[in-house]
GULOTOR-933437 format. One line per 8 residues: number of its first residue (from 1); their letters; for each residue x, y, z of N, C-alpha, C. Coordinates in steps of 0.05 Angstrom, whole numbers, padded with zeros to 5 digits. Atoms other than C-alpha are relative to their C-alpha. Last residue first. Layout:
% GULOTOR-933437
NUM) a) X Y Z X Y Z X Y Z; ...
***
This chain:
% GULOTOR-933437
304) dpmwaftp) 00006 00028 00008 -00345 -02063 -00205 00002 -00003 -00030; 00028 00007 00005 -00312 -01996 -00193 -00003 -00029 -00007; 00006 -00001 00028 -00243 -01991 -00161 -00029 -00007 -00004; 00028 00005 00007 -00214 -01977 -00092 -00002 -00001 -00031; 00015 00013 -00021 -00148 -01975 -00055 -00029 -00005 -00007; 00019 -00020 -00010 -00103 -01961 -00114 -00020 -00014 00017; 00023 -00005 00018 -00049 -02014 -00120 -00018 00021 00013; 00027 00001 -00011 00019 -02015 -00086 -00021 00005 -00021
296) epvgqvga) 00014 -00026 00000 00083 -02029 -00126 -00028 -00003 00012; 00025 -00001 00014 00124 -02090 -00106 -00013 00027 00002; 00022 00006 -00019 00196 -02078 -00085 -00026 00002 -00016; 00018 -00022 -00006 00257 -02081 -00130 -00019 -00008 00022; 00029 00004 00001 00315 -02129 -00132 -00016 00024 00007; 00015 -00007 -00024 00389 -02117 -00148 -00030 -00006 -00004; -00011 00015 -00023 00440 -02144 -00197 -00013 00007 00026; -00015 -00018 -00017 00425 -02091 -00250 00011 -00013 00025
288) diallagr) -00005 00018 -00022 00403 -02138 -00305 00019 00015 00019; -00027 00000 -00012 00375 -02083 -00349 00002 -00020 00022; 00000 00020 -00022 00316 -02084 -00397 00028 -00003 00010; -00024 00015 -00006 00307 -02023 -00442 -00006 -00019 00023; 00002 00011 -00027 00244 -01996 -00474 00024 -00017 00005; -00001 00029 -00005 00261 -01954 -00535 -00006 -00006 00029; 00027 00009 -00007 00239 -01882 -00547 -00002 -00030 00006; 00013 -00017 -00021 00303 -01866 -00582 -00028 -00009 00004
280) qvggeaqp) 00021 -00018 00009 00331 -01925 -00621 -00012 00016 00023; 00023 00014 00010 00394 -01954 -00592 -00021 00021 -00008; 00026 -00005 -00010 00462 -01923 -00581 -00022 -00017 -00013; 00011 00026 -00005 00530 -01952 -00594 -00029 00001 00009; -00016 00020 00013 00557 -01882 -00586 -00010 -00028 00008; -00024 00007 -00014 00500 -01839 -00562 00015 -00022 -00015; 00005 00018 -00022 00451 -01817 -00616 00027 -00005 00015; -00016 00025 -00001 00462 -01757 -00659 -00006 -00016 00024
272) akrdhels) -00023 -00003 -00018 00404 -01708 -00664 00016 -00026 00001; -00023 -00009 00016 00359 -01715 -00725 00025 00003 00017; -00009 00022 00018 00305 -01757 -00690 00026 00007 -00015; -00005 -00010 00027 00300 -01704 -00635 00012 -00023 -00017; -00015 -00025 00002 00267 -01730 -00571 00004 00007 -00030; -00010 00000 00028 00243 -01803 -00573 00017 00024 -00005; 00012 -00020 00017 00237 -01804 -00497 00012 00000 -00028; -00015 -00023 00010 00254 -01865 -00457 -00016 00018 -00019
264) tvymtdln) 00013 -00013 00023 00228 -01922 -00414 00017 00024 -00009; -00004 -00029 00002 00272 -01964 -00368 -00013 00011 -00026; 00010 -00010 00026 00258 -02034 -00344 00002 00030 00000; 00008 -00028 00000 00300 -02061 -00287 -00007 00008 -00028; -00005 -00012 00026 00300 -02137 -00281 -00009 00029 00001; -00029 -00005 00002 00306 -02166 -00211 00008 00009 -00028; -00004 -00030 -00001 00233 -02164 -00190 00030 00007 -00002; -00013 -00006 -00026 00238 -02240 -00178 00005 00030 00004
256) aggfapmt) 00011 00018 -00020 00189 -02260 -00233 00011 00005 00028; -00010 00028 00001 00207 -02200 -00275 -00010 -00016 00024; 00019 00020 00008 00198 -02126 -00260 00013 -00028 -00002; -00009 00028 -00002 00232 -02066 -00229 -00023 -00019 -00009; 00017 00016 -00017 00217 -01996 -00254 00010 -00029 00000; -00006 00029 -00005 00258 -01941 -00286 -00022 -00013 00017; 00009 00012 -00025 00234 -01874 -00315 00007 -00030 00002; 00020 -00015 -00014 00252 -01824 -00369 -00009 -00012 00026
248) ptllpldi) 00016 00018 -00016 00316 -01844 -00404 -00020 00016 00017; 00023 -00010 -00014 00336 -01791 -00455 -00016 -00022 00015; -00003 -00026 -00014 00405 -01796 -00484 -00021 00005 00020; 00018 -00020 00011 00408 -01869 -00505 00001 00025 00018; -00005 -00004 00028 00458 -01926 -00496 -00020 00019 -00013; 00020 00012 00018 00455 -01921 -00420 00006 00007 -00029; 00002 -00015 00025 00510 -01909 -00369 -00018 -00015 -00019; 00000 00017 00024 00495 -01942 -00302 -00003 00018 -00024
240) ardvkgdp) 00011 -00013 00025 00513 -01904 -00239 00002 -00020 -00023; -00006 00014 00024 00523 -01929 -00167 -00011 00015 -00024; -00009 00027 -00007 00520 -01906 -00095 00010 -00015 -00025; -00001 00016 00024 00513 -01831 -00104 00013 -00027 00007; -00026 00001 00013 00498 -01806 -00034 -00002 -00017 -00025; -00003 -00019 00022 00428 -01785 -00012 00027 00000 -00014; -00010 -00025 -00010 00427 -01817 00057 00006 00020 -00022; 00020 -00014 -00015 00381 -01873 00033 00010 00027 00012
232) sfrtlrsg) 00005 00013 -00026 00433 -01891 -00019 -00020 00016 00015; -00007 -00015 -00024 00426 -01861 -00088 -00006 -00016 00024; 00011 00011 -00024 00427 -01901 -00153 00011 00016 00024; -00016 -00004 -00024 00437 -01863 -00217 -00014 -00011 00024; 00015 00006 -00024 00412 -01884 -00285 00019 00003 00023; -00009 00014 -00023 00447 -01849 -00343 -00023 -00007 00019; -00007 00027 00008 00444 -01820 -00412 00008 -00018 00023; -00025 00007 -00012 00443 -01749 -00384 00010 -00028 -00005
224) fisaswyc) -00021 -00015 00013 00388 -01717 -00425 00028 -00004 00013; 00008 -00007 00027 00340 -01749 -00375 00020 00021 -00011; -00012 -00026 00007 00377 -01776 -00315 -00007 00007 -00029; -00007 -00002 00028 00331 -01832 -00292 00010 00028 -00006; 00010 -00024 00015 00335 -01837 -00216 00008 -00002 -00029; -00011 00000 00027 00342 -01900 -00174 -00013 00022 -00016; 00016 -00014 00018 00330 -01891 -00099 00014 00001 -00027; -00014 -00019 00016 00360 -01941 -00051 -00018 00011 -00022
216) gdadlcag) 00008 -00027 -00006 00318 -01974 00002 00014 00021 -00015; -00019 -00011 -00020 00356 -02039 -00003 -00008 00028 00009; 00005 00013 -00025 00296 -02072 -00038 00019 00008 00022; -00007 00029 -00001 00299 -02022 -00094 -00003 -00011 00028; -00014 00008 -00024 00260 -01957 -00103 00008 -00029 -00002; 00011 00023 -00014 00238 -01924 -00167 00018 -00007 00023; -00017 00014 -00019 00249 -01859 -00206 -00015 -00025 00011; 00014 00020 -00016 00223 -01814 -00261 00020 -00016 00017
208) dpygpldh) 00027 00006 00011 00261 -01751 -00283 -00013 -00022 00018; 00014 00022 -00013 00321 -01717 -00251 -00028 -00004 -00011; 00020 -00010 -00018 00359 -01675 -00302 -00015 -00023 00013; 00029 -00002 00007 00421 -01689 -00342 -00017 00012 00022; 00008 -00001 00029 00489 -01710 -00315 -00030 00003 -00002; 00003 00026 00011 00503 -01692 -00241 -00009 00002 -00030; -00026 00010 00009 00531 -01628 -00214 -00001 -00028 -00011; -00014 -00019 00017 00464 -01593 -00210 00027 -00009 -00010
200) ydvfvren) -00008 00012 00025 00427 -01654 -00184 00017 00018 -00018; -00004 -00023 00017 00423 -01634 -00111 00012 -00010 -00026; -00021 -00001 00020 00397 -01697 -00077 -00001 00027 -00014; -00012 00027 00001 00355 -01709 -00014 00024 00000 -00019; -00012 00007 00025 00339 -01637 00004 00012 -00028 00002; -00028 -00005 00002 00293 -01632 00064 00010 -00008 -00028; -00011 -00002 00027 00219 -01629 00082 00030 00006 00001; -00029 -00001 -00001 00204 -01648 00154 00012 -00001 -00028
192) rregsdld) -00013 -00019 -00018 00132 -01669 00146 00030 00000 -00004; -00029 00000 00003 00085 -01705 00099 00011 00023 00017; -00014 -00026 -00004 00013 -01722 00117 00030 -00004 -00004; -00008 -00010 00026 -00022 -01783 00087 00014 00027 00002; 00013 -00025 00007 -00058 -01794 00153 00006 00010 -00028; 00027 -00001 -00011 -00043 -01867 00168 -00015 00025 -00009; 00018 00017 00016 00017 -01872 00122 -00029 00001 00009; 00017 00014 -00018 00053 -01813 00154 -00021 -00016 -00016
184) ydwvriiq) 00027 00004 00010 00108 -01791 00107 -00016 -00018 00018; 00011 00022 -00016 00175 -01761 00129 -00030 -00001 -00007; 00016 -00007 -00023 00194 -01717 00070 -00003 -00026 00017; 00010 00023 -00015 00246 -01721 00014 -00015 00011 00025; 00006 -00005 -00028 00267 -01672 -00040 -00012 -00025 00013; 00018 00021 -00009 00302 -01684 -00107 -00004 00005 00030; -00002 00008 -00028 00330 -01618 -00133 -00020 -00022 00006; -00023 00018 -00003 00343 -01603 -00206 00006 -00007 00029
176) shtdtfym) -00016 -00009 -00023 00292 -01547 -00200 00026 -00014 00003; -00012 -00026 00006 00263 -01557 -00270 00019 00009 00023; -00023 00003 00017 00252 -01631 -00255 00014 00026 -00006; 00007 -00017 00023 00207 -01615 -00197 00024 00000 -00018; -00016 -00021 00012 00225 -01673 -00153 -00017 00016 -00020; 00013 -00014 00022 00191 -01720 -00104 00020 00021 -00011; -00019 -00015 00017 00209 -01771 -00050 -00015 00014 -00023; 00010 -00007 00027 00162 -01795 00005 00022 00017 -00014
168) rardedfv) -00010 -00023 00016 00189 -01830 00067 -00016 00004 -00025; 00022 -00020 -00001 00165 -01876 00122 00008 00026 -00013; -00011 -00025 -00012 00232 -01912 00125 -00020 00022 00003; -00016 00008 -00023 00203 -01982 00113 00011 00025 00015; 00017 00007 -00023 00147 -01955 00069 00017 -00006 00024; -00016 00020 -00014 00193 -01918 00020 -00015 -00007 00026; 00006 00003 -00028 00149 -01880 -00028 00016 -00023 00011; -00007 00027 -00011 00174 -01854 -00095 -00008 00000 00030
160) lgnsvgid) 00015 00009 -00023 00152 -01796 -00139 00007 -00028 00008; -00016 00013 -00020 00208 -01774 -00185 -00014 -00009 00025; -00014 00024 00006 00170 -01724 -00227 00011 -00013 00025; 00002 00019 -00022 00124 -01663 -00230 00013 -00027 -00007; 00006 00027 00011 00149 -01613 -00282 00001 -00020 00024; -00007 00000 00029 00148 -01539 -00265 -00008 -00026 -00013; -00020 00020 00008 00112 -01538 -00198 00004 00003 -00030; -00023 -00014 00013 00077 -01476 -00171 00023 -00019 -00007
152) relelsta) 00005 -00015 00025 00032 -01515 -00123 00026 00011 -00012; -00020 -00020 00008 00037 -01568 -00069 -00008 00013 -00026; -00023 00000 -00017 -00002 -01620 -00030 00020 00023 -00006; -00024 -00011 00013 -00069 -01607 -00061 00023 00001 00020; -00014 -00021 -00015 -00120 -01655 -00031 00024 00010 -00016; -00025 -00009 00012 -00170 -01696 -00070 00011 00023 00016; -00008 -00028 -00006 -00225 -01735 -00036 00027 00006 -00013; -00028 -00004 -00007 -00256 -01798 -00064 00003 00030 00007
144) agvgdatv) -00007 -00028 -00001 -00324 -01829 -00077 00029 00003 00009; 00003 -00013 00026 -00337 -01900 -00100 00007 00029 -00001; 00027 00004 00011 -00351 -01939 -00037 -00005 00015 -00025; 00007 00028 00000 -00281 -01949 -00008 -00027 -00006 -00012; 00014 00007 -00024 -00270 -01877 00012 -00010 -00028 00001; 00026 00012 00004 -00216 -01865 -00040 -00013 -00006 00027; 00007 00021 -00019 -00158 -01818 -00025 -00028 -00010 -00005; 00027 00009 00003 -00127 -01775 -00080 -00005 -00024 00018
136) qhligsat) 00002 00025 -00015 -00065 -01734 -00066 -00029 -00009 00001; 00025 00008 -00012 -00050 -01679 -00116 00003 -00027 00015; -00002 00028 -00009 00014 -01643 -00134 -00025 -00007 00016; 00011 00005 -00026 00000 -01581 -00176 00005 -00029 00007; 00007 00027 -00008 00037 -01554 -00237 -00010 -00002 00029; 00028 00000 -00007 00035 -01481 -00258 -00010 -00027 00009; 00002 00016 -00024 00110 -01468 -00262 -00029 00001 00011; 00024 -00005 -00016 00119 -01444 -00333 -00002 -00019 00024
128) gsnadefm) -00008 -00011 -00026 00191 -01449 -00358 -00024 00006 00018; 00009 -00028 -00003 00167 -01456 -00429 00009 00013 00026; -00023 -00018 00004 00208 -01518 -00443 -00008 00029 00004; -00019 00002 -00022 00158 -01566 -00412 00023 00019 -00003; -00025 -00008 00013 00103 -01543 -00458 00021 00001 00021; -00006 00019 00021 00045 -01583 -00427 00025 00007 -00016; 00008 -00014 00024 00048 -01544 -00362 00009 -00016 -00024; -00020 -00018 00012 00057 -01596 -00308 -00013 00015 -00023
120) sgvvyrga) 00005 -00010 00027 00015 -01640 -00263 00023 00018 -00008; -00006 -00028 00005 00029 -01684 -00203 -00006 00008 -00029; -00006 -00005 00028 -00001 -01750 -00179 00003 00030 -00004; -00012 -00026 -00001 -00008 -01783 -00111 00010 00006 -00029; -00013 -00007 00025 -00057 -01840 -00114 00010 00028 00003; 00007 -00026 00011 -00073 -01866 -00044 00015 00005 -00026; 00019 00001 00022 -00068 -01941 -00033 -00010 00027 -00010; 00027 00002 -00011 -00037 -01943 00037 -00021 00000 -00023
112) pdcrgdnl) 00005 00027 -00010 00032 -01959 00008 -00027 -00004 00012; -00015 00004 -00024 00030 -01895 -00033 -00007 -00027 00011; 00015 00004 -00026 00004 -01901 -00103 00020 -00001 00023; 00000 00028 -00009 00041 -01871 -00163 -00016 -00002 00026; 00016 00007 -00023 00044 -01808 -00204 00003 -00029 00007; -00009 00022 -00017 00083 -01771 -00258 -00018 -00005 00024; -00026 00013 00007 00045 -01726 -00306 00006 -00023 00019; -00011 00017 -00021 -00024 -01694 -00307 00025 -00015 -00010
104) rngtgaee) 00008 00028 00003 -00035 -01640 -00359 00013 -00015 00023; -00012 00020 -00017 -00034 -01564 -00352 -00010 -00028 -00009; -00026 00006 00011 -00050 -01516 -00409 00015 -00021 00017; -00020 -00018 -00013 -00108 -01486 -00370 00028 -00003 -00012; -00007 -00024 00016 -00161 -01514 -00416 00020 00018 00012; -00009 00005 00027 -00194 -01563 -00368 00008 00027 -00013; 00017 -00010 00021 -00196 -01546 -00295 00011 -00007 -00027; -00005 -00028 00007 -00158 -01590 -00247 -00019 00008 -00022
96) lamwptlt) -00017 -00011 -00020 -00168 -01656 -00210 00007 00030 -00005; -00019 -00021 00010 -00228 -01679 -00249 00017 00009 00023; 00000 -00026 -00015 -00260 -01744 -00225 00021 00018 -00012; 00009 00004 -00028 -00281 -01811 -00256 -00001 00026 00015; -00007 -00021 -00018 -00277 -01810 -00332 -00011 -00004 00028; 00024 -00010 -00013 -00285 -01879 -00364 00007 00022 00019; -00009 -00021 -00018 -00232 -01898 -00416 -00025 00013 00012; 00022 -00016 -00012 -00248 -01964 -00450 00011 00019 00021
88) geagaafd) 00010 00010 -00026 -00188 -01988 -00490 -00022 00019 00010; 00001 -00022 -00019 -00179 -01970 -00563 -00014 -00009 00025; 00024 -00016 00003 -00160 -02034 -00598 00002 00025 00018; 00006 -00005 00028 -00102 -02081 -00610 -00024 00018 -00005; -00021 00003 00020 -00101 -02107 -00540 -00010 00005 -00028; 00011 00017 00021 -00156 -02080 -00495 00020 -00002 -00023; -00017 00006 00022 -00134 -02051 -00429 -00013 -00019 -00020; -00002 00029 00004 -00190 -02026 -00386 00016 -00005 -00025
80) fwalehet) -00008 00009 00026 -00180 -01954 -00363 00002 -00030 00000; -00005 00028 00000 -00213 -01917 -00306 00005 -00010 -00028; 00019 00017 00015 -00205 -01842 -00310 00008 -00029 00005; -00005 00029 -00004 -00172 -01787 -00269 -00022 -00015 -00015; 00018 00016 -00016 -00173 -01716 -00295 00010 -00028 00004; 00005 -00014 -00026 -00134 -01657 -00324 -00016 -00017 00019; 00005 -00028 00003 -00100 -01692 -00384 -00005 00013 00027; -00001 -00008 00028 -00100 -01765 -00364 -00010 00028 -00003
72) gvlfrgvk) 00000 -00029 -00001 -00083 -01793 -00295 00003 00010 -00029; -00018 -00016 00017 -00102 -01865 -00305 -00003 00029 00006; 00009 -00028 -00005 -00132 -01915 -00256 00021 00017 -00014; -00018 -00020 -00011 -00120 -01983 -00286 -00014 00026 00006; 00014 -00026 -00005 -00158 -02046 -00303 00019 00018 00015; 00006 -00014 00025 -00121 -02104 -00336 -00015 00026 00003; -00020 00002 00020 -00124 -02148 -00274 -00008 00013 -00026; 00008 00016 00023 -00174 -02122 -00224 00022 00000 -00021
64) gtqvfsgp) 00004 00028 -00009 -00152 -02098 -00155 -00009 -00018 -00023; 00023 00003 -00018 -00125 -02033 -00186 -00002 -00030 00008; 00016 00024 00001 -00059 -02016 -00218 -00023 00002 00020; -00006 00019 -00021 -00032 -01946 -00228 -00019 -00024 -00001; 00022 00017 -00006 -00027 -01898 -00287 00009 -00019 00022; -00009 00023 -00015 00014 -01839 -00308 -00024 -00017 00006; -00024 -00010 -00013 00009 -01779 -00354 00013 -00021 00017; -00004 00010 -00028 -00039 -01812 -00403 00026 00012 00012
56) rsslqsss) -00028 00006 -00008 -00055 -01769 -00463 00001 -00010 00028; -00014 -00023 -00010 -00126 -01774 -00490 00027 -00008 00010; 00010 -00024 00013 -00170 -01821 -00530 00012 00026 00009; 00017 -00017 -00017 -00129 -01881 -00510 -00010 00024 -00016; 00001 -00029 00004 -00100 -01936 -00553 -00019 00013 00020; 00028 -00009 -00002 -00084 -02007 -00529 00001 00031 -00002; 00005 -00028 -00006 -00019 -02041 -00548 -00030 00005 00001; 00026 -00009 00011 00009 -02111 -00551 -00005 00028 00010
48) tvgtspel) 00008 -00027 -00007 00076 -02144 -00542 -00027 00007 -00012; 00024 -00010 00012 00094 -02218 -00541 -00006 00028 00010; -00007 -00023 00017 00166 -02231 -00521 -00024 00012 -00014; 00006 00007 00028 00144 -02299 -00494 00010 00021 -00019; -00005 00029 00004 00172 -02298 -00423 -00004 -00008 -00028; -00028 00006 00004 00178 -02221 -00423 00006 -00030 -00007; -00004 00025 -00015 00103 -02211 -00434 00029 -00009 -00004; -00020 00019 00008 00100 -02138 -00456 00000 -00024 00019
40) rhiargdi) -00002 00023 -00019 00041 -02090 -00453 00021 -00019 -00012; -00011 00025 00012 00034 -02021 -00484 00003 -00021 00021; -00012 00016 -00021 -00010 -01962 -00464 00008 -00026 -00013; 00002 00029 00000 -00024 -01911 -00518 00012 -00011 00025; 00026 00007 -00012 -00036 -01838 -00530 -00005 -00030 -00001; 00013 00020 00018 00025 -01830 -00575 -00027 -00009 00009; 00007 -00014 00025 00044 -01766 -00538 -00013 -00019 -00020; 00017 -00022 -00006 00042 -01802 -00471 -00009 00014 -00025
32) dewylaqe) -00010 -00020 00019 00068 -01869 -00494 -00018 00024 00003; 00017 -00018 00016 00055 -01915 -00435 00017 00016 -00020; -00011 -00027 00001 00083 -01976 -00401 -00015 00017 -00020; 00015 -00020 00014 00057 -02044 -00379 00016 00026 00000; -00006 -00028 -00004 00101 -02102 -00360 -00018 00017 -00017; -00002 -00017 00025 00076 -02173 -00354 00006 00028 00008; -00028 00002 00007 00079 -02230 -00303 00005 00015 -00027; -00002 00008 00028 00003 -02228 -00305 00029 -00007 -00008
24) aeswvpce) 00020 00020 00006 -00010 -02227 -00230 00003 -00011 -00028; -00009 00026 -00011 00055 -02191 -00215 -00019 -00022 -00008; 00023 00015 -00010 00037 -02134 -00262 00009 -00027 00009; -00001 00030 00002 00098 -02090 -00270 -00025 -00012 00013; 00015 00011 -00022 00087 -02016 -00286 00000 -00030 -00003; 00001 00030 00001 00132 -01975 -00331 -00012 -00011 00026; 00017 00015 -00018 00109 -01902 -00327 00000 -00030 -00004; 00001 -00006 -00029 00138 -01865 -00387 -00014 -00023 00015
16) glqaties) 00004 00024 -00017 00154 -01868 -00461 00002 00008 00029; -00006 -00008 -00027 00146 -01803 -00499 -00007 -00023 00019; -00007 -00028 00003 00146 -01815 -00574 00009 00011 00027; 00019 -00020 -00008 00149 -01889 -00559 00009 00028 -00006; -00012 -00025 -00010 00184 -01948 -00590 -00022 00020 00005; 00016 -00025 -00001 00156 -02018 -00596 00017 00023 00010; -00003 -00013 00026 00205 -02073 -00616 -00016 00026 00000; 00023 00001 00017 00210 -02091 -00542 00006 00014 -00027
8) avditpdm) 00020 00019 -00009 00261 -02105 -00488 -00023 -00005 -00019; 00025 -00012 00009 00323 -02072 -00518 -00022 -00021 00005; 00013 00009 00025 00379 -02102 -00477 -00024 00017 -00007; 00022 -00018 00008 00428 -02078 -00425 -00011 -00009 -00026; 00010 00005 00026 00473 -02128 -00388 -00024 00019 -00006; 00024 00017 00003 00506 -02097 -00328 -00008 -00004 -00029; 00023 -00016 00010 00578 -02073 -00329 -00025 -00018 -00003; 00009 00008 00026 00626 -02115 -00287 -00025 00017 -00008
***
């Protein structure tokens, strides 16, 4: 039986990304990179609200305080306090790259030990420029942090997922159409034994954002492929869900039992034909996929 797919919010995004479920609030946050906004949805009431930013958010992660996030924005990290209907407070914390290079931060998430791993990309994704860097940020617990470069020469950083049970890290450069996997040491943050997890060349679209379910399977948004694809831990296609829009960007699990999959999307070309039975580009989808997700870790430190 095909899963139920609904439009979860009346808000659409120019470049929707990074759905994040807040267990404490029973609410979903997601961002509009080009619209410079973070949105919030309470599924139980349908109430949505938005908070504007002064710069483009590439990704964001939760902290120990409800409504406060660590955001990778442009070339730096900043603390962000959500303020419905207003411009939230964005407080710069540390620069990861030089300003003015044409790079901006993109996909990122915390590993299970609370490090923020975030990658960058050249802002014109169609230029073919591979100037992105993958950063790993570790806080010392008293306000300072160290930043380590894990990788360089990346086209578009995406698909970051950590599997604590299998001690793995997944990552893709969307341009390469290859999802890679490493053994990941939570104590040291080191990755070893790089190998190909999935070769996307014969699959629809390109690998974009991803998430992990409770079975250890990797869900990938196939941007320009109108599909979500579930891969088993050995990299085999386990399941595919066709979507009513061309450009899904990232899935995440939410809901009281983490059994609703939320999927963001890219507005793309308003003049291009939509998929048959399609919905508005840039929509947030909610899917009853019949599986559960796993809770997302939070960053290991935050200011008072």
